[in-house]
Backbone as ProteinMPNN parsed JSONL, in Angstrom:
{"seq_chain_A": "MALDVGKLATQMLSAALPLLKKHAADAESFAKTEFTKIAQTIVSIGEQVAASQINQQQAGLLLDMQTSASRNVLLTLKGLALLAVEEAINAGLAVVKTAVNEALGFALIA", "coords_chain_A": {"N_chain_A": [[51.435, 110.323, 107.567], [53.613, 110.146, 110.217], [53.343, 109.227, 113.636], [54.614, 110.685, 116.568], [55.67, 109.463, 119.541], [56.798, 110.781, 121.797], [56.182, 113.474, 121.256], [53.361, 113.401, 121.156], [52.826, 112.572, 123.799], [53.894, 114.71, 125.259], [52.252, 116.827, 124.412], [49.75, 115.933, 125.346], [50.22, 115.783, 128.107], [50.732, 118.477, 128.638], [48.197, 119.539, 128.278], [46.73, 118.194, 130.222], [48.0, 118.461, 132.743], [47.615, 121.103, 133.981], [44.936, 120.88, 134.79], [45.004, 118.756, 136.613], [46.704, 119.852, 138.555], [45.131, 121.981, 139.452], [42.992, 120.662, 140.708], [44.403, 119.357, 142.704], [45.215, 121.479, 144.262], [42.735, 122.272, 145.193], [42.123, 120.069, 146.806], [44.082, 120.327, 148.774], [43.246, 122.686, 150.008], [40.729, 121.921, 151.07], [41.604, 119.909, 152.857], [43.188, 121.408, 154.624], [41.25, 123.054, 155.808], [39.608, 121.124, 157.065], [41.4, 119.856, 158.87], [41.953, 122.014, 160.455], [39.477, 122.376, 161.664], [39.359, 119.996, 163.176], [41.514, 120.427, 164.899], [40.576, 122.706, 166.257], [38.413, 121.589, 167.55], [39.71, 119.781, 169.261], [41.101, 121.568, 170.956], [38.938, 122.906, 172.098], [37.687, 120.761, 173.395], [39.658, 120.152, 175.291], [39.537, 122.489, 176.861], [36.903, 122.321, 177.824], [36.959, 119.925, 179.28], [38.833, 120.612, 181.226], [37.386, 122.558, 182.55], [35.517, 121.042, 183.708], [33.153, 120.63, 182.314], [32.541, 118.667, 180.54], [33.006, 115.07, 180.418], [35.619, 112.523, 180.106], [34.667, 110.501, 178.438], [32.647, 111.814, 176.991], [34.28, 113.666, 175.766], [35.746, 112.033, 174.026], [33.672, 111.22, 172.34], [32.922, 113.667, 171.181], [35.251, 114.263, 169.735], [35.251, 112.075, 167.983], [32.913, 112.648, 166.531], [33.662, 114.997, 165.134], [35.906, 114.085, 163.66], [34.655, 112.192, 162.091], [32.929, 113.779, 160.552], [34.837, 115.315, 159.173], [36.171, 113.279, 157.824], [34.168, 112.467, 156.048], [33.965, 114.737, 154.405], [36.548, 114.754, 153.256], [36.558, 112.277, 151.989], [34.769, 112.767, 149.974], [36.36, 114.135, 148.257], [37.713, 112.104, 147.005], [35.889, 111.145, 145.135], [35.71, 113.471, 143.624], [38.315, 113.564, 142.723], [38.41, 111.421, 140.965], [36.782, 112.43, 138.958], [38.384, 114.56, 138.172], [40.611, 113.258, 137.113], [39.443, 111.97, 134.927], [38.655, 114.226, 133.469], [41.175, 115.325, 132.919], [42.36, 113.31, 131.335], [40.591, 113.321, 129.163], [41.083, 115.924, 128.218], [43.735, 115.67, 127.451], [43.53, 113.782, 125.365], [41.889, 115.215, 123.617], [43.53, 117.247, 122.669], [45.236, 116.001, 120.912], [43.64, 114.709, 119.158], [42.783, 115.378, 116.418], [45.225, 115.249, 114.943], [46.006, 112.578, 115.44], [43.788, 111.068, 114.488], [43.785, 111.853, 111.767], [46.329, 110.954, 110.961], [46.068, 108.209, 111.285], [43.968, 107.643, 109.642], [41.425, 107.004, 110.357], [38.778, 107.411, 112.798], [40.025, 107.073, 115.659], [40.115, 108.371, 118.117], [37.353, 109.607, 119.534]], "CA_chain_A": [[52.056, 111.089, 108.622], [54.027, 109.314, 111.341], [53.055, 109.78, 114.951], [55.77, 110.714, 117.459], [55.22, 109.167, 120.898], [57.228, 111.85, 122.697], [55.419, 114.69, 120.964], [51.985, 113.178, 121.594], [52.807, 112.542, 125.26], [54.134, 116.078, 125.735], [51.038, 117.62, 124.162], [48.686, 115.484, 126.247], [50.591, 116.191, 129.456], [50.557, 119.925, 128.724], [46.768, 119.817, 128.398], [46.17, 117.558, 131.413], [48.65, 118.855, 133.989], [46.955, 122.217, 134.68], [43.695, 120.407, 135.418], [45.377, 117.962, 137.778], [47.234, 120.768, 139.578], [44.008, 122.74, 139.993], [42.256, 119.81, 141.637], [45.275, 119.093, 143.852], [45.122, 122.679, 145.104], [41.431, 122.194, 145.851], [42.236, 119.05, 147.853], [44.883, 120.918, 149.851], [42.398, 123.663, 150.689], [39.762, 121.168, 151.871], [42.317, 119.246, 153.954], [43.573, 122.441, 155.595], [40.032, 123.445, 156.524], [39.151, 120.034, 157.928], [42.333, 119.659, 159.971], [41.752, 123.156, 161.349], [38.278, 122.068, 162.454], [39.725, 118.972, 164.156], [42.361, 121.081, 165.903], [39.708, 123.562, 167.071], [37.629, 120.685, 168.394], [40.608, 119.278, 170.307], [41.328, 122.66, 171.912], [37.674, 123.11, 172.806], [37.521, 119.616, 174.295], [40.581, 120.355, 176.408], [39.01, 123.557, 177.718], [35.684, 121.847, 178.471], [37.355, 118.927, 180.282], [39.487, 121.361, 182.308], [36.346, 123.287, 183.274], [34.579, 120.002, 184.18], [31.882, 120.749, 181.59], [32.337, 117.362, 179.92], [33.921, 114.059, 180.941], [36.499, 111.945, 179.093], [33.846, 109.767, 177.466], [32.043, 112.824, 176.121], [35.377, 114.233, 174.974], [36.003, 111.088, 172.934], [32.543, 111.281, 171.403], [33.019, 114.928, 170.43], [36.324, 114.124, 168.747], [34.765, 111.128, 166.966], [31.945, 113.342, 165.67], [34.372, 115.903, 164.225], [36.727, 113.325, 162.704], [33.732, 111.57, 161.146], [32.502, 114.835, 159.617], [35.99, 115.642, 158.315], [36.393, 112.112, 156.968], [33.175, 112.515, 154.969], [34.359, 115.804, 153.475], [37.744, 114.35, 152.512], [36.194, 111.166, 151.101], [34.123, 113.379, 148.814], [37.442, 114.495, 147.343], [38.047, 110.922, 146.209], [34.99, 111.202, 143.981], [36.12, 114.611, 142.803], [39.583, 113.209, 142.1], [38.094, 110.576, 139.809], [36.304, 113.334, 137.913], [39.537, 115.338, 137.706], [41.411, 112.378, 136.259], [38.699, 111.811, 133.67], [38.746, 115.512, 132.766], [42.553, 115.468, 132.444], [42.562, 112.376, 130.221], [39.832, 113.841, 128.022], [41.798, 117.096, 127.696], [44.926, 115.163, 126.775], [43.134, 113.172, 124.093], [41.323, 116.244, 122.742], [44.587, 118.06, 122.072], [45.908, 115.246, 119.835], [42.586, 114.016, 118.412], [42.832, 115.622, 114.973], [46.479, 114.72, 114.394], [45.978, 111.109, 115.511], [42.772, 110.547, 113.57], [44.246, 112.074, 110.4], [47.481, 110.093, 110.707], [45.63, 106.822, 111.193], [42.991, 107.527, 108.582], [40.125, 106.675, 110.924], [38.531, 108.118, 114.06], [40.352, 106.296, 116.861], [39.712, 109.21, 119.245], [36.052, 110.171, 119.179]], "C_chain_A": [[52.381, 110.16, 109.788], [53.715, 110.017, 112.654], [54.291, 109.629, 115.837], [55.279, 110.551, 118.897], [55.562, 110.307, 121.853], [56.42, 113.116, 122.517], [53.977, 114.546, 121.436], [51.889, 113.234, 123.119], [52.983, 113.941, 125.838], [52.901, 116.938, 125.558], [49.921, 117.233, 125.123], [48.977, 115.913, 127.68], [50.387, 117.689, 129.648], [49.087, 120.309, 128.887], [46.204, 119.31, 129.729], [46.723, 118.116, 132.72], [47.996, 120.049, 134.692], [45.665, 121.793, 135.388], [44.002, 119.61, 136.68], [45.902, 118.842, 138.907], [46.116, 121.56, 140.236], [43.265, 121.91, 141.027], [43.095, 119.457, 142.856], [45.244, 120.28, 144.806], [43.803, 122.695, 145.854], [41.481, 121.21, 147.013], [43.011, 119.602, 149.04], [44.041, 121.887, 150.673], [41.383, 122.961, 151.593], [40.444, 120.529, 153.076], [42.701, 120.247, 155.033], [42.371, 122.843, 156.444], [39.61, 122.363, 157.512], [40.099, 119.787, 159.098], [42.283, 120.83, 160.957], [40.54, 122.912, 162.239], [38.591, 121.026, 163.532], [40.564, 119.59, 165.275], [41.524, 121.962, 166.826], [38.875, 122.72, 168.038], [38.478, 120.159, 169.543], [40.842, 120.333, 171.385], [40.071, 122.887, 172.748], [37.42, 121.979, 173.799], [38.411, 119.776, 175.522], [40.065, 121.391, 177.391], [37.778, 123.081, 178.497], [35.981, 120.79, 179.54], [37.972, 119.641, 181.486], [38.469, 122.102, 183.164], [35.283, 122.343, 183.834], [33.188, 120.135, 183.54], [31.526, 119.446, 180.876], [33.324, 116.379, 180.555], [34.74, 113.452, 179.788], [35.721, 111.175, 178.027], [33.186, 110.741, 176.486], [33.094, 113.469, 175.224], [35.679, 113.34, 173.773], [34.91, 111.121, 171.883], [32.59, 112.544, 170.545], [34.111, 114.844, 169.363], [35.901, 113.173, 167.631], [33.796, 111.796, 165.997], [32.66, 114.249, 164.665], [35.199, 115.134, 163.216], [35.846, 112.629, 161.674], [33.263, 112.588, 160.106], [33.632, 115.177, 158.65], [36.293, 114.501, 157.351], [35.431, 112.139, 155.779], [33.518, 113.588, 153.94], [35.532, 115.331, 152.619], [37.475, 113.151, 151.606], [35.474, 111.666, 149.852], [35.178, 113.76, 147.775], [37.864, 113.313, 146.479], [37.183, 110.888, 144.955], [35.347, 112.333, 143.043], [37.424, 114.309, 142.081], [39.351, 112.333, 140.873], [37.596, 111.423, 138.645], [37.448, 114.146, 137.328], [40.403, 114.519, 136.773], [40.733, 112.2, 134.908], [38.79, 113.079, 132.823], [40.144, 115.7, 132.17], [42.83, 114.547, 131.257], [41.83, 112.865, 128.983], [40.516, 115.05, 127.396], [43.031, 116.657, 126.925], [44.599, 114.55, 125.42], [42.607, 114.212, 123.112], [42.402, 117.015, 122.004], [45.303, 117.325, 120.926], [44.916, 114.548, 118.903], [42.725, 114.167, 116.897], [44.071, 115.008, 114.351], [46.472, 113.2, 114.366], [44.994, 110.549, 114.496], [43.18, 110.722, 112.105], [45.401, 111.146, 110.054], [47.068, 108.642, 110.525], [44.621, 106.593, 110.074], [41.617, 107.044, 109.055], [40.015, 107.339, 112.297], [38.78, 107.189, 115.253], [39.887, 107.053, 118.102], [38.431, 109.937, 118.844], [35.907, 111.578, 119.691]], "O_chain_A": [[51.498, 109.462, 110.286], [53.812, 111.24, 112.763], [54.931, 108.578, 115.853], [54.555, 111.405, 119.409], [54.714, 110.746, 122.629], [56.02, 113.756, 123.489], [53.43, 115.463, 122.048], [50.984, 113.865, 123.667], [52.302, 114.314, 126.794], [52.539, 117.698, 126.457], [49.226, 118.099, 125.655], [48.074, 116.358, 128.389], [49.923, 118.124, 130.702], [48.771, 121.293, 129.556], [45.302, 119.927, 130.296], [45.989, 118.232, 133.701], [47.835, 120.006, 135.911], [45.348, 122.299, 136.464], [43.332, 119.774, 137.699], [45.589, 118.613, 140.076], [46.145, 121.789, 141.445], [42.943, 122.406, 142.107], [42.545, 119.275, 143.943], [45.247, 120.1, 146.024], [43.753, 123.086, 147.02], [40.941, 121.485, 148.084], [42.636, 119.368, 150.189], [44.122, 121.898, 151.901], [41.195, 123.356, 152.744], [39.926, 120.597, 154.191], [42.557, 119.966, 156.223], [42.478, 122.957, 157.665], [39.292, 122.658, 158.664], [39.641, 119.532, 160.212], [42.539, 120.657, 162.149], [40.574, 123.209, 163.433], [38.14, 121.156, 164.67], [40.345, 119.307, 166.453], [41.734, 121.968, 168.039], [38.665, 123.096, 169.192], [38.011, 120.098, 170.681], [40.789, 120.035, 172.578], [40.148, 123.042, 173.966], [36.983, 122.225, 174.923], [37.971, 119.562, 176.652], [40.143, 121.202, 178.605], [37.624, 123.393, 179.677], [35.33, 120.763, 180.585], [37.666, 119.309, 182.631], [38.666, 122.257, 184.369], [34.27, 122.791, 184.371], [32.178, 119.793, 184.155], [30.353, 119.16, 180.636], [34.33, 116.776, 181.143], [34.565, 113.834, 178.631], [36.081, 111.201, 176.85], [33.179, 110.498, 175.279], [32.826, 113.778, 174.063], [35.846, 113.821, 172.652], [35.183, 111.059, 170.684], [32.334, 112.501, 169.341], [33.923, 115.294, 168.233], [36.166, 113.439, 166.459], [33.844, 111.549, 164.792], [32.308, 114.269, 163.486], [35.206, 115.48, 162.035], [36.238, 112.486, 160.516], [33.209, 112.282, 158.914], [33.405, 115.314, 157.448], [36.632, 114.737, 156.191], [35.826, 111.87, 154.645], [33.374, 113.366, 152.738], [35.515, 115.488, 151.398], [38.104, 113.025, 150.556], [35.565, 111.048, 148.792], [34.924, 113.714, 146.572], [38.32, 113.497, 145.351], [37.674, 110.637, 143.855], [35.295, 112.183, 141.822], [37.622, 114.75, 140.949], [40.026, 112.494, 139.857], [37.94, 111.171, 137.491], [37.482, 114.395, 136.123], [40.878, 115.024, 135.755], [41.385, 112.273, 133.866], [38.98, 113.011, 131.609], [40.28, 116.179, 131.045], [43.463, 114.958, 130.285], [42.375, 112.832, 127.88], [40.528, 115.188, 126.173], [43.337, 117.208, 125.868], [45.313, 114.775, 124.442], [42.846, 114.108, 121.91], [42.219, 117.396, 120.847], [45.909, 117.964, 120.067], [45.324, 113.869, 117.961], [42.777, 113.169, 116.179], [43.979, 114.318, 113.336], [46.886, 112.596, 113.377], [45.337, 109.651, 113.727], [42.943, 109.831, 111.289], [45.442, 110.604, 108.949], [47.646, 107.925, 109.709], [44.446, 105.464, 109.615], [40.754, 106.716, 108.241], [41.011, 107.768, 112.88], [37.845, 106.592, 115.787], [39.334, 106.459, 119.028], [38.429, 110.769, 117.937], [34.87, 112.208, 119.482]]}, "name": "protein", "num_of_chains": 1, "seq": "MALDVGKLATQMLSAALPLLKKHAADAESFAKTEFTKIAQTIVSIGEQVAASQINQQQAGLLLDMQTSASRNVLLTLKGLALLAVEEAINAGLAVVKTAVNEALGFALIA"}
């Protein structure tokens, strides 16, 4: 049995793409939440400076604290993205495993 590159690629992409899209949607949701928190912090800082409750140095520290927290959340997504890629590749290989292994006569894809 001959293997068709286009057919194999299409099958693997069909299995992997939904997983990649799902994780991209998750990343968008996290980013939206974190940027909302930063925006809320900026507004709050502005109000506190205007009311003389904090000074400019404290304002900078408050913004640094929020951006650092948001950075940590978004960096976690990098680790999750690596897992998503691995999951997508495994799904792509799983969908063609039997056909490939039978065509080659040995278990190339475990």
